[in-house]
N, C-alpha and C positions, 0 to 999 in steps of 0.2 A: 160545549167544551168550556171548561172552567177557566176563568181569567187568572186564577192563581197559579196555573202552570207557567213554567218559564217560557218566555217568548221564543227563544231559539228552538223550542220543540214544535212550534206551531206550523211553520211554512218553510221548509228547507229550500224551496226553489224560487224564492222571491228575487226581484232584481237587486242589483248591487247596492243602490242607495237605500232601498227599504231594508236590506239585510244589515247595512251599517247602522241604520236607525234602531233596528231590533237590538243589536249588540249594545249600542250606547244607552238605550232606554233601560235595558236590563241592569247595566252597571249603575245608572242613576237611581233606579228603584231600590237597589240594595243599600244605598245611603241617601235617602231622599231629603234630609234636612236642608232647608235653604234653597232647594232646587226648584226650578220653574220650567215648564214646557209651554210653548205657544205654537199653534198651527194657524197659518194664514192661508185661507182658502181662495186662491186667486181665481179659480174657475167660477166662483160665485159672483164675481163682479158683473154688473148689468151690461149686456151687449150695447155697443160694439166693443166695450172693454172686455178683457184687459188688452191694453195697447203695449207696444214694446217698451215705452218709457215707464209704464207701471211696473213691469217686471224688473227693469234695471234699478228703479228707486227702491222697490220692496226688498230686493236682494241686498242692496247696499245698506239699507236701514237695519235689516236683521243681522247682517254681517258685522255692522258697527256694534250692535248690542252684544253679539257673540264675542267680539274681540275685547270688549270692556268687562265682560262678566264670565270669562273663562268658559265659553260655550262653543257650539257648533251649529251650523245651518244645514239642513237636509232638504234638497229639492226633490219632491216625490213625483212619481209618474202621473198621478191624478191632478197635478197642478198645485198641490199644497206645498208651502214652504214651512218647515218645522224648525223652530229654535229651541235648543235644549241648553240651559245655562244655570249658573248659580246667581242668586240675588242676595247680596249682602244686606240690602235694606230690609229684606224679608226677615232675616235672622234678627236684625236690630229692631224690628217692628216699627220702621219709619213709615209714617203714613203720608201718602200724597207725593212721594218723591218722583219728579219728572224723569230722573235718570234710571228709575227702576224698570225692569221688563214688564212689571204689572201695569205700567202706563202705556204700553205699546198698543193695546186694542183701541183705546180712544184716539191715540195719535194716528193710527192707520186709518181709522174711520174718517178723521178730518182730512188726511192726506188724499184719500181717494174720492172724497166729496160726494157729488151726485152719482158717481159710478158705483158707490159702495152700497150693499144691502144693509139691513140693520146690523149693528155692531156684533150682536151675538151670532149672526150668520156669517160674518166676514172672518171672525177669528174664534179660536177655542183656546182657553187658558187653563192650565192645571198647576196648582201648587202640589208638588209630588208628595209632600208630607201631609197626608190627609186626602188627597185626590189621586193617589197613584194608580188605583184600580181603573179609574176613568181613562187615564193616559195609556195604561196597559191595553185596555180594550181598543182604543183608537189605533195604537201601533199594530195590534194584531189584525184589525180590519184592513189597515193599509197594506200590510204584508200579504194578505190574501187577495186584495183587490187587483184585478187585471186591467182596470180602466186606465187609459192613457189620454190625458186631457189634450185637446187641440188648442194650444196656445201659440201666440205669435212668437217668432224668434226673438232672441234678446236684442238683435240689431233691427233697424228700421226696415230692412229689406234685403233681398239677395243680391249678390254682386252680379252685374251684367258683364259677361265676357267682353262684349264690344266696348262697353264703357271703361272697363279696366284697361283694355288694350289702348284706348285713346289716351287715358291718363298716363299710362306707362310711356307712351310715345312722347308726351309732353315732358315728362321727367328726363327722358333720354336726350331730347333735342334742346332743352332750354338751359340757359344759364340760371343757376339757383337764385341769383339776385333778381332776375326778372319774374320770379314766382313769389317773392317775399314783399311784404309791406312792413310799415312800422307805425307805432303809436306811442306818444309820450304821455305817461301818467303824471299827474301833478299833486303837489301838496299845497293846501291853502295856508299861507302865513297868517299870523295874527293881524288884526286891524279890520274889524267888521265894518267900520265906517268908510274904508277905502274902496275905490272901484275894484271890481273883481280882478281885472287884468293886473292890478298892482300887487295882488296877493299870490300870484302864481309862482311856485317854486318847483322846478322839474324834479320828479321823483325817480323814474326809470324810463327806459325806452324798450318797448317790447317789439321783437321781430315776429311777425305772423305771416301766414299765407295771405297773399294779396288776392282777395275775391275780385277786386276791380280788374286786375290783370287776367285772371282766369275767365271771368264773365265776358271779356272782350273777344274770346275765342269761341266762335260759333260751333266748332267741332266737338267741344267738350261741355257746352252749356248744360245739356241734359244730364251728363254724368255728374257734374259737381252739384247739381240740384238734389241728387240722391244722397241722403245722409250717410248711408253705409259706404258708398263709393268715396265720398269726400273724406271720411275718417280713414279709409284704407289708403287713399292718396296721401293724406297728412302723415301717416305712419311711415310710408315709404319715403317721403321727403326728408324725414328726420335724419337718416344716415347721410344723405347728400348734403344736408344743411350743416351737419357737424364737420364734414370734410371741408366744405366751402368756408366755414367760419374759421377753421384752423388756418387755411391758406390766406384768408383775408387778414386775419390778425397778424400773421407773420409779415405780410406785405404792407400793412397799414392801409388796407383798402377801404372802399366806400361803405361796406356793411358795418364795420366796427369803428373806423377812425373818428367820426364825429362824436359818438358817445364817449369813447375813451378820452378824447381831447377835452370834453366838457365834464369829465368825471362822473358820467351817468352810468349806473348799472345797466347791463343789457339783459333783458329777460327773454328766455326761450321756453316754449311749450314742448315738452318731451314726453314720450311714452316711457314707462318704467323699463321696458326692454332696452331702449336706446340709452337710458340714463345709466345703465350698468354695462354699457358696451365699451370696447376699446376706443372707439371714436370719441366718446365723451371723456374718457381718461386722458387722451392726448390733448384735447382742448383745454381741460381744466389745468393740466400741467403747464401748458403754454400761457394761459391766462395769469397764473401766479407769477410766472417769470417776467411777463411784460407789464404787470400791474393792471390788467383789465379786470373789471368787476362784472360778474354774471349773477343772475338769479334764475332759478329753475322753477317753472310752473308745472304742477302735476294735477291732472283732473281728479277731483275728489272721488268720483265714482270708480275710477281705475284704482285709486289707492285703497278704497274700501273693498274692492273685488279681490285684491291679492295683498293682504296685509303683511305677509312675510316678505314678499319681494319689496313692498314699499318700505318696510323697516330697514332692509338691507340698503336700498337706494338712499334712504335718508342718512344712513351712516356714511355713505360715500360722499354725499354733499357736505356733511360736517367736516370730513377730512379735506375736501377741496376748499372749504371756506365759502361755499356758495349758499345763500339763503334759500330755503324751501318755501314756495308759495302754493297754497291750495287754491285751485281754480274751479269754477263751475258750481259754487254754492248758491242755492236760491233760498228764499225766505222760509220755505218748508224744511229744507235740510238744516238750516241754521238752528231751528228750534228742536229738531229731532235727533241731530247727530252731535256727538261730543267732539267737535273738530279740534278743540284746544288740546285734547289728548294726543293728537298727532304731532304736536309741537311745531307748527309752522311759524315762520317769521312773519308772514302776512297771509291773510285769507281774502279772496276776492268774492264779495257778495254781489250777486247780479241784481241790478236795480230793476224794480217792477212797480208799476202804479199800485199794485196790490199792497205795497208797503205803506201807502197813504190811506187806502180804503179798507184795510183789514179791520174786522170787528175788534172791540176793545180787549177781550181776552187774548186774542191772537196777537194783537199789538203789544200787550204786556209781556207775552212770551218772547216776542222778537226783541224787545228792549232788554229783557233780562238776559237773553243769550248774547247780545252785543256787549252788555256790561260784564258778563262772565268771561267772554273772550278778550275784552279790552278794545275800545274803539280805536286805539292807536295801532292795532294790528289789522284793521279792516280797510280794504280798498273797495270803494263802491264802484263796481265795474258797469259798463254799458250805461253810464250816466248820460242819458240822451236829452235831458231837459233841465231847466233851472229848478224844477220841483225836486229833482234828485239831490241837488246841492242843499236846498233848504231843509229837506228831510234829514240828510246826513249830518249837517252841521248842528241841528237840534239835538243830535245824539252823540255829539263829540267826535264824529268822523271827519277827518281832515284830508284823506287821500282819495283821489278820484281818477277815473279813466273813462273816456267815452266821447261821443259825438259832440256834446255841448261844449266840453273843454277843448276839443279839437278846433271848434269854431272860434272860441275865445283866443286860443293861441294863434290861429291864422290871422285874426284881426290885429293882434299885437305885432306879428311879423310884418303885415302890410303897412302898419303905421311907421315902420322904419325902413321900408324897402323902396329903392329908387325906381323900381319898375312896377310898383303896385297899381298905377293907373291903367295898365294894360290887362289887369286880371280882375276876376270876381273873387269874392270870399270863398265860394264853393270850389273854384279852380285851385286856389291856394291850399285849401284843406286836402283836396284829392291828390294834388301833386306831392304834398308833404308826406302822404301816407304810402306812396309808391316809390320803389327804389330803382326801377328800370329807367333807362334813358328815354325810351319811348313814352313812358307814362308821365315824364316830366317835361316833355316837349312843349314849348311855348312859354316856359318860365324864363324871364329875363335875368333872374338872379338866383340860380339853382342852389348856390351854397347857402343861401338864407333858409332854404327849406329844412336843412338839417340842424340849424341852430335852435337852441331852446329860447324862444322869444320872450324872455323874462325881463321886465324893467328892473331898475335898481331898487328892489323892494325896501331894503333897509334905509336907503336915502329918503324914500318917500315916507316911510314911517317916522323918521326923525323930523322931516319937514312938517308932517301933520301934527306931531307932538309939539313942535315949536310954534 
């Protein structure tokens, strides 16, 4: 059969996605100038890959490229992901552009590392002006192919009915405050010669699910260890949390009062679904009325998976006057995704020792991405060691959140606490991160746990200068 025949004549009974690809390919081939197609062959990854996180990252990466280059992603039955888009750099003949879809094969090979076959087996790339017949043949073959790849689900596992029932019972029986924890992010003030504790400036207070509170319950320990169940639980908690925060803000309760009194923004992690809900609208209206400040953290992969809903939600945040924070960016995504195009106020870069040990070319790409984004918009999250601060400061990053800074803040609290002799540093850290009365039992000065333990930095700076 000749490839010059139109694709829509070839296989009238193909599955819906393949049929959509046939139609899109035919339109693109009629005006091929500047157009590029890429197929990522997920089923060719070396066993036991592909894993669920491979699929999520691959889809998010291709969807990001599609949103930036006026394209579309097609997940096919055989496991291939096909990107069809326009490449402006191709028309301008810009060589070596890292933002070009032409750079994706190398980026994907690096991303999947030892699980990837040779680059030419992992991806297929066509410049439709000049290579259109090759792409036409590929689409025709996929339309005729009845192969259905056995790939893992996009989530890490299937929901256990017993596990879901146990978590639902926890939601029904518990006070929301007993399920939440908090963590204070900090900004480092100038003064590299001063002790670290003297440079702490509170940045925001994030309300999160308290793993310590959940892990203390033996009946749900197995359920929360399942990533799928935990994400389901977190999404179901969102609606309860929005209602509880509205009530707490109205009453000046323990969830919001300390941060509001100290002028600290309160950060919430919300799904897009709950961000566009009536519950969030009511909370944002009340916050404006009482002068409370909120920041909303959205997972980067969720934003990439549904760009239309994300754009709508971002518009709502702008109307509410709440900053948007992109959460869950690792060093791979930093170099491969144009997160600045999503216009976040802040981006959370997850700390990893890989940031120190990366080969020189990879480190150069990381540094270039931070410079392009602006180090002032980066929060180095999960900063669990002093190495994280050293690495971040060398790149102009001043905002941090994580275990190491929790310990420094606990030490500062204990230095001014009348009951500190009865506590250990770990106890002070743990109690400050839990909001329930039971979790704070044993603290002789519980009000201190909610105060930002920051010395008079400006006074110390002036003293040092004098």
